[in-house]
N, C-alpha and C positions, 0 to 999 in steps of 0.2 A: 659841870653838874655830874653827880654820881647817879648810878642807877637807883630806881625806886618805883614809886607808882606814878611818877610825873607823866601826865598824858602828852605833854610836849616832847618828851624823851621818845616815846614810842612812835609818835607822828614824824620825828625827825628821821628815825631809823627807817620807818616805812617809806617816807618820801625819797630818801636817799637810795633806797633799794630799788624802788620803782624807776626812777630816772636813770640809774645805771643800767638796768635791763633794757630800757627804752633805746638809750644811746648805743649800747652794744649791739642791739638788734639792727638799728638804723644804719650803723656802719658796716655790719655784715652783709645786709641787703645792698648797700651802695657798692661794696666791693664786687658782689656778684653781678650787679647790673653793669658795672664798669668793664667786667670780663665780656659780658654779653654784647656790649656796644662795639667791641673790637671786630666782631663778626657780623654785625647788623647795622644797617644805616637807616632804620625807620625812625620817623619823627617822634612817635609815641614812646619808643625806647629811650630816646634822648630826654624827653620830658619826664619819663618816670625816674631817670637817673637824677635829673636836676631837683625834682621834688624830694627824692629820698635823701640826696646830700644836704638839702637845705634842712630837712627833719633831723638828720644826724647832727649838724652843727647846733641847731637849737636845743635839742635835747642835751647835748654835751655842755652847752653854755649854762642850761639850767641845772645840771648835775653839779658843775662847779660853784654856782651861786648858792645852792643848797649846803654844799659841803663848807663853804666860807661862813655862811650865816648860822648853820646849825651844828658846826664841828664840836663845839663843847657841849651841845645838847644831846649827843648820842651819835652823830654821824661818824665820829672817830672810830667807832667800834668796827667799821668795814675795813680799816687798815689792819685789823686782826683777823676778822672773818674771811675776807677775799683770800689771802694767802693760805690760810687753813683749809678752806674749801678747795683751793687749787691743788694742794698736795694730796688731798683725799681722791679727788677726781683723777688725778695723774696716776695714782697708785693702782686704782681699780682698772684704769684704761689700759695700763701696761699689762696687768694681769689678764684682761680680756683679749687683748691684741687688737690690731686694726681690723676693721670690718672687711669681709670678702667683697669683691665687685658685685656679686649677687645680693648680699645683705644690703649694700649701700643703695643699689637700684630699687630694692624692694622697700627700703625706708623712704626713699624719695616718692615712690608711687603712693605709698600709704599716706604720706603727707599731703600730696596733691589731692588725693581722694577725700582725705579727712578735713583738710582746711581750706581747700580751694574748690568745693564741689560746684559753686556758682560758675566757674569757667566751663564746664563740660557742655552745657546746653548752647554755649556761644559757638561751638564748633559745628559748622554746617556739614551735613552729609556729603556735599558736593565739593568740599574744600579741596579734595585731590581728585582731579579729573584726568581721564585717559581718553579724551575726545579727539586728539590730533595723533594719529598713528602712522608710522613710516614702516614700509616693508621693502627691504632692499632685495632685488630679484636679479639673478644672474643668467637667466635664460634656460635654466634647467628646471625639469619637473620637480626636482628636490626642493628648490628654493620656493616653489609655488605651494609647497605644503604649509607654508606659514599664513597663507591667505584666509582659510576658514576661521582660524583663530583670531586674527586680525579683524576680520569682517564682524565677527560676533561682538567682540569688544567695541568696535566702532558704532554698531547699531545700538548697543545698550546705552552709549552716551549720545547718541544722535550726532556723531561727530563726523569727522573727514578722514578718509583712508588715502595716504599718499603712497603711490608705487614709484620706486626709484630703480633706475637702471644706469649703471656706470660704465663708460667706456674707459678701458684701462690705457693709461699712457705708457711709454716705454719705461722699463724699470720698475713698474708696479708688480706687486705680488701676482703670480699667475693663478687664475681660478678657471677651471674648465667650464665653458658656456657652450650654448648653441649659436652663439653669435660670432661668426668667424670671417666677417666681411672686411675689406680693406679700409683704410683711413678714410677715403672720400665718401663712402656710403655708409660708414659705421654708425654714425649718429642717427641717420635715418632708420637704419636696421633696428636700433634700439627703440626708437619712437613706434615703429610698426609693431614690434614685439609688445611694448606696453599697451597699445591700443588693443591688440588682440587679447591680452589678459584681462583688460577693463571690460572687453564686450562680454566676457563670460560672467562678470559680476553685475551687468546691467539687469534691471528689473528686480533686484534685491533690496532697494531701498537704501543703498549705501552710497553716500556722497563721495565721489572719487576725484583724484588729482594725479597726474603723472608728471615726473621729472626725469629728464635725462642729463647726466653730468659726465664730465670728463676729467680724469686724474687718477690718483692713487685711491683705490676703492675704500679703504677704511677711512681715510681723510675725507673724502666726499660724501660719505654717509653721514659724518659728524657735521660737515659743513651745512648739508641740507637739513639736517635735525635742528641746527641752530637757526638757520634762515627761517624755516617754516614753523618754528616754536613748537617742535614735536614734544608730545608727553610720553610717548612710549615707542621703542623700537621692537619689532617683531621679526625675528630672523629664523630660518630654517637650517638645520644641519643635514649632513649626508648620512649620518648615522654610522659612519665608519670609524675605526679606532686608530690610534697612533698617528703618525705624521701624515697619513693619508686623509685625515679629516678635513672636510672643506672649511666650514665657517668655525667650528670649534678650534681649528688650527689658526692660520696665520690672520685671516681677516677678523674673526670673532674675538680672538686675543687682543687685537689692537682696539677693536671697537669697545670691549669690556674695560679696557684700560683708560680709554679717553672719554667714554660716554658720561655725560652729566645727567642723563635721563634714564629711567629703568630699561632693562633689556630683557625681552621674553624670547628664549630659545626653544623652538619646537623641533622634535625629531619626526622624521617621516612615518614611523610606526606608532605615534603618539595616539592616533585615532584608527578605529577599526571600520573598515568600509567606507561608507558615506555618512556615517554618524556625524551630526553636528557637535562642534566642541561644547563641553559642558563645563560648569564651575561650581558643582555641587559641594564638593569638599576640598578646601585649601589646606595645605600644610605650611605652617609658618614655623621657621627654625630660629630659636634665640638662644643666646649664650650668657645672658645677664648683663650685657654691655649696652650703653646708650647707643652705640653705632648700630648694633644689630636691630634695635627697636625702630630704626628708621624705616623698616619695611612695614611697620603696622599701619600707617595711614592708607597705603595702598591695599593692604589686606582689608581694612574696613571698607574702603570704597568698592572693592569687587564683591565683598560679601553682601553689601547692602544693595548693590546692583542685580546681583543674581541670587539673593537669598541663600547664600552659601553657609555651610557649616565650616568653622576653622578648627583645625587641630593644631594646637600649640605644642611643640616638641622642643625639649632641651636635653642634651646629652651629657651626663656628668663626666668628670675625669675618670680615668682608670682606677685611681685609688682616691676616694673622697669619703670623708667622715659621714656617719649617718646623719648628724645634726646638719651638716651642709646639704645633704639631699633634702632634708626637710625645708631648708632655706630656698632652694631652687623650686621645690613644689609650692611653697608660699608665694614666691615671685611670680610663678606662672599663674597662680590664682588671682593675684592682684591684676595682672594683665587681663585675664579672662573676665574678671568682674566689670572692668570698664567696658569691654565689648558687649557684655550682657545688658549692661544699661542702654546701649544702643541698639538693642534688639537683634544682636547677632548670636547664632547658635555656636557654642565653643565646647571643646574637650581639651584637657591638658594632659601630657604624657612626659614622664621623665624616665628614660631608659637608655640601655646600650652603654658602650664604652668608647667605640670607634665612631666619630661623628658621621663621616661620610657614608660608611656602609649602613649605619643605623638609619640615616635618613632615607637611603635607597629602599631598605627593607621595610621601613614603616610606611613609605608611600605605596609600596606594592601591597602590602598586608591590609591597608586601610582604604584601598581603591581611591587614592587621592588623585584629583584631577589636575592639581597645579602645586608645584613646590615654590615657596617663596623664601628668599634670604637676602641679606645685605652683602655688598662687596666693596672692597677698597679699590679705588682707581689709581693705584700706584704703578710700580714696575712689574715685570714679568712674573717674578717669584713673589711678590708681595701684594699683588693686585686683588687677591680675594680676602674676604673678611675672615675666613677660617683657615687661612693658609692654603693648604692643597685640598681642602675639604670640597669647596665649590667646584673646583675642576673635576675631582673624582666624581661628584654628583653628576655633573654634566655628561661625563663619559660613560657612566654606568646606568643611569636612571633612564627609563623609557617614558617618563613623564615630562611635560613641559616645565621648564625652570624659569622663574620670574625673579631677576636679580636687580636690586636697588643700589645704586652707587651711594656710598656713605659720604655725607658732606662733612668734611673735617674743618675745624677752625684754621685759619691761614697759618698760624704758628705751629701746627701740628701736621700740615700736609708734607 
């Protein structure tokens, strides 16, 4: 049939177009859910995948039927329109170039906010909990500087604070402690030490638990964290620089590489006098990647527990076009908008060129109580999300640093 004013021609073209879009959308969602199923074993994910795949098959079958039955009535036009539209879109996409990671993340955030707003209320404020906290102690006063911070966090969640002391076996990394007894009485010395520390925390309303382990320090810390289902490790550093650092050196490096839970490192000079730790202002560093965003649920949990203000910081590249800076600012605004809907006070800043020193300077100039960022749990040189950025921040900042290990898909680890 030729074109004209025939209603059947327009209906055939319309029906074919609708089912083409439906089938393409269904297959695209099926492909995405299939990728997610490789890293998730939840029943609801498999049910969603089965339902979407069924919808994709049905819409594809309906599309074929429409083309067969309505081909001569107008459906044939798509064999001309589709290649033509593909050439046009390909031409303009090549001219515009691929989206930057920040642009892509911003687009995803916008889509989630625009088209999936009903999902946000389903996220409970307590979906991320830091109620089981582990503090490794080596018998020194330096390591005990982590206790006030851990105690404050535990009380906010009405959780349990676990104190750990590890007896080093032969060949384990050497850490200077106050416990220098022989093998026979060594474990008992550790027990007495933990009892003494626990006695100083009695009457504070904190639920306490003490564990004494024997073995390689970093390995035993991870083992206890797994057995006790720990939510957060809180560790103190000696505040020294170079290879003489205690926990930022050998032990903490191993813990950061191996840990599957967040690690909060506290420096002895983080608090002045006997002031209790505060979380009035948190600084969250983002680079536009999905990995860096894994710190966000923890930032939200702390901000809601302590009524904190969050400062979102992104440091652009040394040479970055002005329009890219606008995309970064827009990206942070999208993140901030979600937090605002949850009642969290937020600010966004895009500044600097050197990430590590910008983070340190911004933390100092804005009286930040806690720096939060994401880290990779890989090898010694690749362990940190921002390369050497997090390590530089740890060595130069006087503020506590909260590091979240990035959970990568199995095929990317």
